[in-house]
PQR file of N, CA, C, O and H, with PARSE charges and radii, in Angstrom:
ATOM      1  N   MET A   1      34.859 -36.924 138.404 -0.4000 1.5000
ATOM      2  CA  MET A   1      35.671 -37.137 139.902 -0.0000 2.0000
ATOM      3  C   MET A   1      36.646 -37.750 139.538  0.5500 1.7000
ATOM      4  O   MET A   1      37.684 -37.114 139.726 -0.5500 1.4000
ATOM      5  N   LEU A   2      36.776 -38.709 139.098 -0.4000 1.5000
ATOM      6  CA  LEU A   2      38.175 -39.533 138.623 -0.0000 2.0000
ATOM      7  C   LEU A   2      39.046 -38.238 137.803  0.5500 1.7000
ATOM      8  O   LEU A   2      40.191 -37.867 138.064 -0.5500 1.4000
ATOM      9  H   LEU A   2      35.934 -39.225 138.946  0.4000 1.0000
ATOM     10  N   PHE A   3      38.380 -37.846 137.039 -0.4000 1.5000
ATOM     11  CA  PHE A   3      39.589 -36.586 136.465 -0.0000 2.0000
ATOM     12  C   PHE A   3      40.581 -35.841 137.410  0.5500 1.7000
ATOM     13  O   PHE A   3      41.758 -35.606 137.137 -0.5500 1.4000
ATOM     14  H   PHE A   3      37.451 -38.148 136.828  0.4000 1.0000
ATOM     15  N   VAL A   4      39.833 -35.453 138.739 -0.4000 1.5000
ATOM     16  CA  VAL A   4      40.292 -34.666 139.715 -0.0000 2.0000
ATOM     17  C   VAL A   4      40.976 -35.656 140.788  0.5500 1.7000
ATOM     18  O   VAL A   4      41.693 -35.135 141.642 -0.5500 1.4000
ATOM     19  H   VAL A   4      38.877 -35.644 138.960  0.4000 1.0000
ATOM     20  N   GLN A   5      40.809 -36.955 140.793 -0.4000 1.5000
ATOM     21  CA  GLN A   5      41.941 -37.847 141.417 -0.0000 2.0000
ATOM     22  C   GLN A   5      43.328 -37.785 140.620  0.5500 1.7000
ATOM     23  O   GLN A   5      44.414 -37.561 141.154 -0.5500 1.4000
ATOM     24  H   GLN A   5      40.226 -37.378 140.099  0.4000 1.0000
ATOM     25  N   VAL A   6      43.079 -38.062 138.998 -0.4000 1.5000
ATOM     26  CA  VAL A   6      44.006 -38.183 137.938 -0.0000 2.0000
ATOM     27  C   VAL A   6      45.056 -37.113 138.164  0.5500 1.7000
ATOM     28  O   VAL A   6      46.257 -37.352 138.288 -0.5500 1.4000
ATOM     29  H   VAL A   6      42.196 -38.244 138.564  0.4000 1.0000
ATOM     30  N   VAL A   7      44.449 -35.805 138.209 -0.4000 1.5000
ATOM     31  CA  VAL A   7      45.044 -34.240 138.102 -0.0000 2.0000
ATOM     32  C   VAL A   7      46.126 -34.222 139.538  0.5500 1.7000
ATOM     33  O   VAL A   7      47.288 -33.830 139.645 -0.5500 1.4000
ATOM     34  H   VAL A   7      43.473 -35.611 138.108  0.4000 1.0000
ATOM     35  N   ARG A   8      45.206 -34.807 140.512 -0.4000 1.5000
ATOM     36  CA  ARG A   8      45.978 -34.202 141.900 -0.0000 2.0000
ATOM     37  C   ARG A   8      47.153 -35.609 141.967  0.5500 1.7000
ATOM     38  O   ARG A   8      48.233 -35.425 142.528 -0.5500 1.4000
ATOM     39  H   ARG A   8      44.262 -35.125 140.425  0.4000 1.0000
ATOM     40  N   ALA A   9      46.913 -36.602 141.520 -0.4000 1.5000
ATOM     41  CA  ALA A   9      48.242 -37.658 141.194 -0.0000 2.0000
ATOM     42  C   ALA A   9      49.175 -36.929 140.569  0.5500 1.7000
ATOM     43  O   ALA A   9      50.046 -36.406 141.263 -0.5500 1.4000
ATOM     44  H   ALA A   9      46.036 -36.751 141.064  0.4000 1.0000
ATOM     45  N   VAL A  10      49.180 -36.791 139.479 -0.4000 1.5000
ATOM     46  CA  VAL A  10      49.799 -36.098 138.502 -0.0000 2.0000
ATOM     47  C   VAL A  10      50.840 -35.118 139.390  0.5500 1.7000
ATOM     48  O   VAL A  10      52.019 -35.363 139.648 -0.5500 1.4000
ATOM     49  H   VAL A  10      48.472 -37.216 138.916  0.4000 1.0000
ATOM     50  N   ALA A  11      50.019 -33.875 139.803 -0.4000 1.5000
ATOM     51  CA  ALA A  11      50.565 -32.750 140.369 -0.0000 2.0000
ATOM     52  C   ALA A  11      51.289 -33.331 141.605  0.5500 1.7000
ATOM     53  O   ALA A  11      52.100 -32.495 142.003 -0.5500 1.4000
ATOM     54  H   ALA A  11      49.062 -33.676 139.594  0.4000 1.0000
ATOM     55  N   ALA A  12      51.300 -34.449 142.359 -0.4000 1.5000
ATOM     56  CA  ALA A  12      52.132 -35.037 143.205 -0.0000 2.0000
ATOM     57  C   ALA A  12      53.546 -35.467 142.929  0.5500 1.7000
ATOM     58  O   ALA A  12      54.638 -35.174 143.417 -0.5500 1.4000
ATOM     59  H   ALA A  12      50.642 -35.128 142.035  0.4000 1.0000
ATOM     60  N   LEU A  13      53.012 -36.502 141.689 -0.4000 1.5000
ATOM     61  CA  LEU A  13      53.911 -36.794 141.015 -0.0000 2.0000
ATOM     62  C   LEU A  13      55.171 -35.712 140.693  0.5500 1.7000
ATOM     63  O   LEU A  13      56.325 -36.061 140.442 -0.5500 1.4000
ATOM     64  H   LEU A  13      52.126 -36.740 141.293  0.4000 1.0000
ATOM     65  N   ALA A  14      54.899 -34.934 140.731 -0.4000 1.5000
ATOM     66  CA  ALA A  14      55.481 -33.621 139.906 -0.0000 2.0000
ATOM     67  C   ALA A  14      56.288 -32.951 140.921  0.5500 1.7000
ATOM     68  O   ALA A  14      57.504 -32.765 140.865 -0.5500 1.4000
ATOM     69  H   ALA A  14      53.962 -34.651 140.935  0.4000 1.0000
ATOM     70  N   VAL A  15      55.435 -32.582 141.919 -0.4000 1.5000
ATOM     71  CA  VAL A  15      55.877 -31.948 143.079 -0.0000 2.0000
ATOM     72  C   VAL A  15      57.416 -33.163 143.320  0.5500 1.7000
ATOM     73  O   VAL A  15      58.604 -32.945 143.085 -0.5500 1.4000
ATOM     74  H   VAL A  15      54.447 -32.732 141.965  0.4000 1.0000
ATOM     75  N   LEU A  16      56.693 -34.499 143.902 -0.4000 1.5000
ATOM     76  CA  LEU A  16      57.608 -35.212 144.401 -0.0000 2.0000
ATOM     77  C   LEU A  16      59.211 -35.633 143.434  0.5500 1.7000
ATOM     78  O   LEU A  16      60.263 -36.004 143.953 -0.5500 1.4000
ATOM     79  H   LEU A  16      55.727 -34.676 144.093  0.4000 1.0000
ATOM     80  N   SER A  17      59.001 -35.468 142.223 -0.4000 1.5000
ATOM     81  CA  SER A  17      60.006 -35.588 141.398 -0.0000 2.0000
ATOM     82  C   SER A  17      60.785 -34.655 141.292  0.5500 1.7000
ATOM     83  O   SER A  17      61.953 -34.923 141.009 -0.5500 1.4000
ATOM     84  H   SER A  17      58.146 -35.166 141.801  0.4000 1.0000
ATOM     85  N   ASN A  18      60.402 -33.335 141.477 -0.4000 1.5000
ATOM     86  CA  ASN A  18      61.466 -31.941 141.969 -0.0000 2.0000
ATOM     87  C   ASN A  18      62.128 -31.818 142.930  0.5500 1.7000
ATOM     88  O   ASN A  18      63.200 -31.216 142.995 -0.5500 1.4000
ATOM     89  H   ASN A  18      59.453 -33.117 141.707  0.4000 1.0000
ATOM     90  N   ALA A  19      61.332 -32.609 144.150 -0.4000 1.5000
ATOM     91  CA  ALA A  19      61.830 -32.435 145.204 -0.0000 2.0000
ATOM     92  C   ALA A  19      63.886 -32.630 145.311  0.5500 1.7000
ATOM     93  O   ALA A  19      64.528 -33.515 144.744 -0.5500 1.4000
ATOM     94  H   ALA A  19      60.461 -33.098 144.097  0.4000 1.0000
ATOM     95  N   ILE A  20      64.350 -31.731 146.022 -0.4000 1.5000
ATOM     96  CA  ILE A  20      65.605 -31.334 146.137 -0.0000 2.0000
ATOM     97  C   ILE A  20      66.416 -32.991 147.269  0.5500 1.7000
ATOM     98  O   ILE A  20      65.651 -32.886 148.228 -0.5500 1.4000
ATOM     99  H   ILE A  20      63.829 -31.012 146.482  0.4000 1.0000
ATOM    100  N   PRO A  21      67.014 -33.784 147.510 -0.5600 1.5000
ATOM    101  CA  PRO A  21      67.284 -34.160 148.341  0.2800 2.0000
ATOM    102  C   PRO A  21      68.000 -33.584 149.496  0.5500 1.7000
ATOM    103  O   PRO A  21      68.726 -32.609 149.303 -0.5500 1.4000
ATOM    104  N   ALA A  22      67.840 -34.200 150.944 -0.4000 1.5000
ATOM    105  CA  ALA A  22      68.026 -33.768 151.977 -0.0000 2.0000
ATOM    106  C   ALA A  22      69.467 -33.637 152.012  0.5500 1.7000
ATOM    107  O   ALA A  22      69.746 -34.546 151.231 -0.5500 1.4000
ATOM    108  H   ALA A  22      67.250 -34.992 151.101  0.4000 1.0000
ATOM    109  N   PRO A  23      70.809 -33.049 152.436 -0.5600 1.5000
ATOM    110  CA  PRO A  23      71.780 -33.521 152.614  0.2800 2.0000
ATOM    111  C   PRO A  23      72.179 -34.682 153.679  0.5500 1.7000
ATOM    112  O   PRO A  23      71.647 -34.780 154.785 -0.5500 1.4000
ATOM    113  N   SER A  24      73.438 -35.759 153.066 -0.4000 1.5000
ATOM    114  CA  SER A  24      73.263 -36.795 154.141 -0.0000 2.0000
ATOM    115  C   SER A  24      74.099 -36.570 155.321  0.5500 1.7000
ATOM    116  O   SER A  24      75.181 -36.000 155.183 -0.5500 1.4000
ATOM    117  H   SER A  24      73.870 -35.679 152.168  0.4000 1.0000
ATOM    118  N   SER A  25      73.721 -36.942 156.396 -0.4000 1.5000
ATOM    119  CA  SER A  25      74.368 -36.395 157.990 -0.0000 2.0000
ATOM    120  C   SER A  25      75.333 -37.704 157.986  0.5500 1.7000
ATOM    121  O   SER A  25      76.021 -37.753 159.005 -0.5500 1.4000
ATOM    122  H   SER A  25      72.842 -37.405 156.507  0.4000 1.0000
ATOM    123  N   TYR A  26      75.515 -38.626 157.205 -0.4000 1.5000
ATOM    124  CA  TYR A  26      76.588 -39.811 157.196 -0.0000 2.0000
ATOM    125  C   TYR A  26      77.751 -39.329 157.171  0.5500 1.7000
ATOM    126  O   TYR A  26      77.759 -38.111 156.991 -0.5500 1.4000
ATOM    127  H   TYR A  26      74.956 -38.587 156.377  0.4000 1.0000
ATOM    128  N   ILE A  27      78.869 -39.872 157.295 -0.4000 1.5000
ATOM    129  CA  ILE A  27      80.058 -39.235 157.285 -0.0000 2.0000
ATOM    130  C   ILE A  27      81.071 -40.364 157.199  0.5500 1.7000
ATOM    131  O   ILE A  27      81.137 -41.283 158.016 -0.5500 1.4000
ATOM    132  H   ILE A  27      78.862 -40.861 157.441  0.4000 1.0000
ATOM    133  N   LEU A  28      81.840 -40.217 156.160 -0.4000 1.5000
ATOM    134  CA  LEU A  28      82.759 -41.300 155.834 -0.0000 2.0000
ATOM    135  C   LEU A  28      83.858 -41.429 156.962  0.5500 1.7000
ATOM    136  O   LEU A  28      84.487 -40.377 157.080 -0.5500 1.4000
ATOM    137  H   LEU A  28      81.786 -39.471 155.496  0.4000 1.0000
ATOM    138  N   HIS A  29      84.180 -42.226 157.647 -0.4000 1.5000
ATOM    139  CA  HIS A  29      85.494 -41.855 158.536 -0.0000 2.0000
ATOM    140  C   HIS A  29      86.551 -42.753 157.613  0.5500 1.7000
ATOM    141  O   HIS A  29      87.704 -42.331 157.521 -0.5500 1.4000
ATOM    142  H   HIS A  29      83.669 -43.081 157.551  0.4000 1.0000
ATOM    143  N   GLU A  30      86.226 -43.832 157.012 -0.4000 1.5000
ATOM    144  CA  GLU A  30      87.326 -44.712 156.638 -0.0000 2.0000
ATOM    145  C   GLU A  30      86.805 -45.525 155.495  0.5500 1.7000
ATOM    146  O   GLU A  30      85.756 -46.168 155.535 -0.5500 1.4000
ATOM    147  H   GLU A  30      85.289 -44.174 157.087  0.4000 1.0000
ATOM    148  N   LYS A  31      87.593 -45.450 154.507 -0.4000 1.5000
ATOM    149  CA  LYS A  31      87.685 -46.000 153.382 -0.0000 2.0000
ATOM    150  C   LYS A  31      88.618 -46.928 153.039  0.5500 1.7000
ATOM    151  O   LYS A  31      89.748 -46.464 153.192 -0.5500 1.4000
ATOM    152  H   LYS A  31      88.445 -44.927 154.475  0.4000 1.0000
ATOM    153  N   ARG A  32      88.614 -48.289 152.551 -0.4000 1.5000
ATOM    154  CA  ARG A  32      89.267 -49.106 152.341 -0.0000 2.0000
ATOM    155  C   ARG A  32      89.738 -49.331 150.811  0.5500 1.7000
ATOM    156  O   ARG A  32      88.785 -49.437 150.039 -0.5500 1.4000
ATOM    157  H   ARG A  32      87.696 -48.666 152.427  0.4000 1.0000
ATOM    158  N   GLN A  33      90.983 -49.423 150.235 -0.4000 1.5000
ATOM    159  CA  GLN A  33      91.461 -49.033 148.631 -0.0000 2.0000
ATOM    160  C   GLN A  33      91.324 -50.414 148.365  0.5500 1.7000
ATOM    161  O   GLN A  33      90.613 -50.716 147.407 -0.5500 1.4000
ATOM    162  H   GLN A  33      91.757 -49.337 150.863  0.4000 1.0000
ATOM    163  N   ALA A  34      91.891 -51.366 149.056 -0.4000 1.5000
ATOM    164  CA  ALA A  34      92.152 -53.044 148.520 -0.0000 2.0000
ATOM    165  C   ALA A  34      91.413 -53.557 150.119  0.5500 1.7000
ATOM    166  O   ALA A  34      91.071 -53.073 151.198 -0.5500 1.4000
ATOM    167  H   ALA A  34      92.469 -51.121 149.835  0.4000 1.0000
ATOM    168  N   LEU A  35      91.464 -54.980 149.322 -0.4000 1.5000
ATOM    169  CA  LEU A  35      90.888 -55.814 149.969 -0.0000 2.0000
ATOM    170  C   LEU A  35      92.646 -56.292 151.054  0.5500 1.7000
ATOM    171  O   LEU A  35      93.801 -56.148 150.654 -0.5500 1.4000
ATOM    172  H   LEU A  35      91.741 -55.373 148.446  0.4000 1.0000
ATOM    173  N   PRO A  36      92.234 -56.782 152.260 -0.5600 1.5000
ATOM    174  CA  PRO A  36      93.180 -56.704 153.385  0.2800 2.0000
ATOM    175  C   PRO A  36      93.934 -57.941 152.593  0.5500 1.7000
ATOM    176  O   PRO A  36      93.564 -58.802 151.794 -0.5500 1.4000
ATOM    177  N   ARG A  37      95.121 -57.601 153.195 -0.4000 1.5000
ATOM    178  CA  ARG A  37      96.352 -58.632 153.223 -0.0000 2.0000
ATOM    179  C   ARG A  37      96.012 -60.038 153.474  0.5500 1.7000
ATOM    180  O   ARG A  37      95.685 -60.185 154.651 -0.5500 1.4000
ATOM    181  H   ARG A  37      95.421 -56.901 153.843  0.4000 1.0000
ATOM    182  N   GLY A  38      95.969 -61.195 152.749 -0.4000 1.5000
ATOM    183  CA  GLY A  38      95.312 -62.827 153.410 -0.0000 2.0000
ATOM    184  C   GLY A  38      94.318 -62.855 153.202  0.5500 1.7000
ATOM    185  O   GLY A  38      93.825 -63.982 153.247 -0.5500 1.4000
ATOM    186  H   GLY A  38      96.234 -61.076 151.792  0.4000 1.0000
ATOM    187  N   TYR A  39      93.402 -61.721 152.855 -0.4000 1.5000
ATOM    188  CA  TYR A  39      91.885 -61.890 152.602 -0.0000 2.0000
ATOM    189  C   TYR A  39      91.683 -62.881 151.522  0.5500 1.7000
ATOM    190  O   TYR A  39      91.949 -62.561 150.364 -0.5500 1.4000
ATOM    191  H   TYR A  39      93.802 -60.805 152.819  0.4000 1.0000
ATOM    192  N   VAL A  40      91.036 -64.582 151.937 -0.4000 1.5000
ATOM    193  CA  VAL A  40      90.001 -65.191 150.904 -0.0000 2.0000
ATOM    194  C   VAL A  40      89.078 -65.263 150.577  0.5500 1.7000
ATOM    195  O   VAL A  40      88.421 -65.868 151.424 -0.5500 1.4000
ATOM    196  H   VAL A  40      90.821 -64.842 152.878  0.4000 1.0000
ATOM    197  N   LYS A  41      88.421 -64.956 149.644 -0.4000 1.5000
ATOM    198  CA  LYS A  41      86.435 -64.944 149.537 -0.0000 2.0000
ATOM    199  C   LYS A  41      86.200 -66.403 149.412  0.5500 1.7000
ATOM    200  O   LYS A  41      86.576 -67.020 148.416 -0.5500 1.4000
ATOM    201  H   LYS A  41      88.955 -64.464 148.956  0.4000 1.0000
ATOM    202  N   GLY A  42      85.390 -67.144 150.719 -0.4000 1.5000
ATOM    203  CA  GLY A  42      85.417 -68.545 150.587 -0.0000 2.0000
ATOM    204  C   GLY A  42      83.747 -68.503 150.186  0.5500 1.7000
ATOM    205  O   GLY A  42      83.271 -67.420 149.845 -0.5500 1.4000
ATOM    206  H   GLY A  42      85.084 -66.643 151.529  0.4000 1.0000
ATOM    207  N   SER A  43      83.000 -69.553 150.233 -0.4000 1.5000
ATOM    208  CA  SER A  43      81.811 -69.420 150.041 -0.0000 2.0000
ATOM    209  C   SER A  43      81.102 -69.176 151.244  0.5500 1.7000
ATOM    210  O   SER A  43      81.580 -69.052 152.372 -0.5500 1.4000
ATOM    211  H   SER A  43      83.387 -70.433 150.511  0.4000 1.0000
ATOM    212  N   LYS A  44      79.512 -69.100 150.775 -0.4000 1.5000
ATOM    213  CA  LYS A  44      78.517 -68.653 151.913 -0.0000 2.0000
ATOM    214  C   LYS A  44      78.319 -69.241 152.832  0.5500 1.7000
ATOM    215  O   LYS A  44      78.073 -70.403 152.509 -0.5500 1.4000
ATOM    216  H   LYS A  44      79.124 -69.201 149.858  0.4000 1.0000
ATOM    217  N   ILE A  45      78.273 -69.056 154.161 -0.4000 1.5000
ATOM    218  CA  ILE A  45      78.069 -69.390 155.226 -0.0000 2.0000
ATOM    219  C   ILE A  45      76.563 -70.434 155.004  0.5500 1.7000
ATOM    220  O   ILE A  45      75.768 -70.216 154.089 -0.5500 1.4000
ATOM    221  H   ILE A  45      78.473 -68.112 154.423  0.4000 1.0000
ATOM    222  N   ASP A  46      76.363 -71.707 156.154 -0.4000 1.5000
ATOM    223  CA  ASP A  46      75.145 -71.931 155.846 -0.0000 2.0000
ATOM    224  C   ASP A  46      73.946 -71.617 156.915  0.5500 1.7000
ATOM    225  O   ASP A  46      73.944 -71.528 158.142 -0.5500 1.4000
ATOM    226  H   ASP A  46      77.008 -71.883 156.897  0.4000 1.0000
ATOM    227  N   SER A  47      73.132 -71.513 156.117 -0.4000 1.5000
ATOM    228  CA  SER A  47      72.038 -70.239 157.241 -0.0000 2.0000
ATOM    229  C   SER A  47      71.527 -70.535 158.024  0.5500 1.7000
ATOM    230  O   SER A  47      70.778 -69.825 158.694 -0.5500 1.4000
ATOM    231  H   SER A  47      73.134 -71.586 155.119  0.4000 1.0000
ATOM    232  N   LYS A  48      71.935 -72.474 158.306 -0.4000 1.5000
ATOM    233  CA  LYS A  48      71.670 -72.622 159.664 -0.0000 2.0000
ATOM    234  C   LYS A  48      72.636 -72.608 160.716  0.5500 1.7000
ATOM    235  O   LYS A  48      72.550 -72.846 161.920 -0.5500 1.4000
ATOM    236  H   LYS A  48      72.544 -73.051 157.761  0.4000 1.0000
ATOM    237  N   ALA A  49      73.676 -72.234 159.890 -0.4000 1.5000
ATOM    238  CA  ALA A  49      74.766 -72.090 160.945 -0.0000 2.0000
ATOM    239  C   ALA A  49      74.992 -71.203 161.952  0.5500 1.7000
ATOM    240  O   ALA A  49      75.103 -70.008 161.678 -0.5500 1.4000
ATOM    241  H   ALA A  49      73.746 -72.040 158.911  0.4000 1.0000
ATOM    242  N   PHE A  50      75.083 -71.614 163.137 -0.4000 1.5000
ATOM    243  CA  PHE A  50      75.211 -70.797 165.004 -0.0000 2.0000
ATOM    244  C   PHE A  50      76.576 -70.007 164.904  0.5500 1.7000
ATOM    245  O   PHE A  50      77.717 -70.465 164.950 -0.5500 1.4000
ATOM    246  H   PHE A  50      74.993 -72.585 163.359  0.4000 1.0000
ATOM    247  N   ILE A  51      76.172 -68.738 164.760 -0.4000 1.5000
ATOM    248  CA  ILE A  51      77.204 -67.843 165.285 -0.0000 2.0000
ATOM    249  C   ILE A  51      77.438 -67.011 166.297  0.5500 1.7000
ATOM    250  O   ILE A  51      77.234 -65.816 166.085 -0.5500 1.4000
ATOM    251  H   ILE A  51      75.245 -68.366 164.722  0.4000 1.0000
ATOM    252  N   PRO A  52      77.790 -67.324 167.275 -0.5600 1.5000
ATOM    253  CA  PRO A  52      77.691 -66.789 168.653  0.2800 2.0000
ATOM    254  C   PRO A  52      78.463 -65.150 168.392  0.5500 1.7000
ATOM    255  O   PRO A  52      79.470 -64.809 167.771 -0.5500 1.4000
ATOM    256  N   ILE A  53      77.481 -64.423 169.162 -0.4000 1.5000
ATOM    257  CA  ILE A  53      77.910 -63.012 169.189 -0.0000 2.0000
ATOM    258  C   ILE A  53      77.828 -62.167 170.711  0.5500 1.7000
ATOM    259  O   ILE A  53      76.860 -62.394 171.438 -0.5500 1.4000
ATOM    260  H   ILE A  53      76.663 -64.700 169.666  0.4000 1.0000
ATOM    261  N   ARG A  54      78.845 -61.232 171.127 -0.4000 1.5000
ATOM    262  CA  ARG A  54      78.903 -60.817 172.513 -0.0000 2.0000
ATOM    263  C   ARG A  54      78.769 -59.132 172.456  0.5500 1.7000
ATOM    264  O   ARG A  54      79.587 -58.397 171.901 -0.5500 1.4000
ATOM    265  H   ARG A  54      79.631 -61.048 170.537  0.4000 1.0000
ATOM    266  N   ILE A  55      77.943 -58.835 172.931 -0.4000 1.5000
ATOM    267  CA  ILE A  55      77.398 -57.321 172.834 -0.0000 2.0000
ATOM    268  C   ILE A  55      77.939 -57.005 173.861  0.5500 1.7000
ATOM    269  O   ILE A  55      77.811 -57.867 174.731 -0.5500 1.4000
ATOM    270  H   ILE A  55      77.279 -59.432 173.382  0.4000 1.0000
ATOM    271  N   GLY A  56      78.511 -56.113 174.165 -0.4000 1.5000
ATOM    272  CA  GLY A  56      78.499 -54.938 175.571 -0.0000 2.0000
ATOM    273  C   GLY A  56      78.039 -54.155 175.898  0.5500 1.7000
ATOM    274  O   GLY A  56      78.783 -53.320 175.384 -0.5500 1.4000
ATOM    275  H   GLY A  56      78.615 -55.412 173.459  0.4000 1.0000
ATOM    276  N   PHE A  57      77.155 -53.460 176.520 -0.4000 1.5000
ATOM    277  CA  PHE A  57      77.146 -52.329 177.055 -0.0000 2.0000
ATOM    278  C   PHE A  57      77.477 -51.531 178.183  0.5500 1.7000
ATOM    279  O   PHE A  57      77.076 -52.054 179.223 -0.5500 1.4000
ATOM    280  H   PHE A  57      76.551 -54.138 176.938  0.4000 1.0000
ATOM    281  N   ALA A  58      78.101 -50.385 178.358 -0.4000 1.5000
ATOM    282  CA  ALA A  58      78.362 -49.019 179.623 -0.0000 2.0000
ATOM    283  C   ALA A  58      77.396 -49.357 180.508  0.5500 1.7000
ATOM    284  O   ALA A  58      78.010 -49.760 181.496 -0.5500 1.4000
ATOM    285  H   ALA A  58      78.426 -49.960 177.514  0.4000 1.0000
ATOM    286  N   GLN A  59      76.039 -49.435 180.751 -0.4000 1.5000
ATOM    287  CA  GLN A  59      74.944 -49.328 180.998 -0.0000 2.0000
ATOM    288  C   GLN A  59      74.333 -50.495 181.639  0.5500 1.7000
ATOM    289  O   GLN A  59      73.866 -51.267 180.801 -0.5500 1.4000
ATOM    290  H   GLN A  59      75.541 -49.108 179.948  0.4000 1.0000
ATOM    291  N   ASN A  60      74.171 -50.905 182.955 -0.4000 1.5000
ATOM    292  CA  ASN A  60      73.383 -51.833 183.287 -0.0000 2.0000
ATOM    293  C   ASN A  60      71.774 -51.687 183.174  0.5500 1.7000
ATOM    294  O   ASN A  60      71.169 -52.751 183.311 -0.5500 1.4000
ATOM    295  H   ASN A  60      74.550 -50.278 183.636  0.4000 1.0000
ATOM    296  N   SER A  61      71.298 -50.987 183.034 -0.4000 1.5000
ATOM    297  CA  SER A  61      69.972 -50.446 183.598 -0.0000 2.0000
ATOM    298  C   SER A  61      69.218 -50.769 181.906  0.5500 1.7000
ATOM    299  O   SER A  61      68.086 -50.300 181.781 -0.5500 1.4000
ATOM    300  H   SER A  61      71.789 -50.123 182.923  0.4000 1.0000
ATOM    301  N   LEU A  62      69.578 -51.238 181.136 -0.4000 1.5000
ATOM    302  CA  LEU A  62      69.154 -50.974 179.743 -0.0000 2.0000
ATOM    303  C   LEU A  62      68.218 -52.231 179.808  0.5500 1.7000
ATOM    304  O   LEU A  62      67.189 -52.100 179.145 -0.5500 1.4000
ATOM    305  H   LEU A  62      70.498 -51.618 181.238  0.4000 1.0000
ATOM    306  N   LEU A  63      68.351 -53.310 180.409 -0.4000 1.5000
ATOM    307  CA  LEU A  63      67.148 -54.508 180.029 -0.0000 2.0000
ATOM    308  C   LEU A  63      66.977 -54.985 179.016  0.5500 1.7000
ATOM    309  O   LEU A  63      65.825 -55.267 178.689 -0.5500 1.4000
ATOM    310  H   LEU A  63      69.187 -53.416 180.947  0.4000 1.0000
ATOM    311  N   ILE A  64      68.072 -55.251 178.143 -0.4000 1.5000
ATOM    312  CA  ILE A  64      67.894 -55.540 176.651 -0.0000 2.0000
ATOM    313  C   ILE A  64      67.817 -56.832 177.359  0.5500 1.7000
ATOM    314  O   ILE A  64      67.051 -57.404 176.583 -0.5500 1.4000
ATOM    315  H   ILE A  64      69.009 -55.022 178.409  0.4000 1.0000
ATOM    316  N   GLU A  65      68.025 -57.552 178.127 -0.4000 1.5000
ATOM    317  CA  GLU A  65      68.055 -59.197 177.333 -0.0000 2.0000
ATOM    318  C   GLU A  65      66.443 -59.629 177.981  0.5500 1.7000
ATOM    319  O   GLU A  65      65.882 -60.646 177.573 -0.5500 1.4000
ATOM    320  H   GLU A  65      68.647 -57.088 178.757  0.4000 1.0000
ATOM    321  N   GLU A  66      65.896 -58.855 178.873 -0.4000 1.5000
ATOM    322  CA  GLU A  66      64.289 -59.038 178.941 -0.0000 2.0000
ATOM    323  C   GLU A  66      63.748 -58.293 177.391  0.5500 1.7000
ATOM    324  O   GLU A  66      62.651 -58.785 177.128 -0.5500 1.4000
ATOM    325  H   GLU A  66      66.352 -58.029 179.204  0.4000 1.0000
ATOM    326  N   HIS A  67      64.077 -57.501 176.546 -0.4000 1.5000
ATOM    327  CA  HIS A  67      63.130 -56.994 175.523 -0.0000 2.0000
ATOM    328  C   HIS A  67      63.636 -58.337 174.280  0.5500 1.7000
ATOM    329  O   HIS A  67      62.916 -59.006 173.539 -0.5500 1.4000
ATOM    330  H   HIS A  67      64.969 -57.101 176.760  0.4000 1.0000
ATOM    331  N   LEU A  68      64.675 -58.346 174.401 -0.4000 1.5000
ATOM    332  CA  LEU A  68      65.282 -59.929 173.391 -0.0000 2.0000
ATOM    333  C   LEU A  68      64.171 -60.691 173.667  0.5500 1.7000
ATOM    334  O   LEU A  68      63.283 -60.881 172.836 -0.5500 1.4000
ATOM    335  H   LEU A  68      65.261 -57.803 175.003  0.4000 1.0000
ATOM    336  N   MET A  69      64.162 -61.206 174.950 -0.4000 1.5000
ATOM    337  CA  MET A  69      63.844 -62.623 174.980 -0.0000 2.0000
ATOM    338  C   MET A  69      62.207 -62.353 175.003  0.5500 1.7000
ATOM    339  O   MET A  69      61.530 -63.317 175.360 -0.5500 1.4000
ATOM    340  H   MET A  69      64.883 -61.051 175.626  0.4000 1.0000
ATOM    341  N   ALA A  70      61.508 -61.129 174.654 -0.4000 1.5000
ATOM    342  CA  ALA A  70      60.266 -60.929 174.403 -0.0000 2.0000
ATOM    343  C   ALA A  70      59.706 -60.765 173.072  0.5500 1.7000
ATOM    344  O   ALA A  70      58.562 -60.361 172.863 -0.5500 1.4000
ATOM    345  H   ALA A  70      62.058 -60.345 174.364  0.4000 1.0000
ATOM    346  N   LEU A  71      60.635 -61.123 172.085 -0.4000 1.5000
ATOM    347  CA  LEU A  71      60.456 -61.392 171.122 -0.0000 2.0000
ATOM    348  C   LEU A  71      59.982 -62.912 170.588  0.5500 1.7000
ATOM    349  O   LEU A  71      59.795 -63.114 169.388 -0.5500 1.4000
ATOM    350  H   LEU A  71      61.565 -61.451 172.254  0.4000 1.0000
TER
END
């Protein structure tokens, strides 16, 4: 019984290792060749820092606030 399980596992690994990856559906729209002028790398932001974020939606019926507050 153990031999059969080992053979199945080896066969599964062989099939998975020979799989051809599917083409990516992502399209690169913009690529930066260099950092923006005036950019200065600073230190890491404090992990407890409060960063306000605003997100605008075109539809009013999404009930996003209720879903976020339910978490």
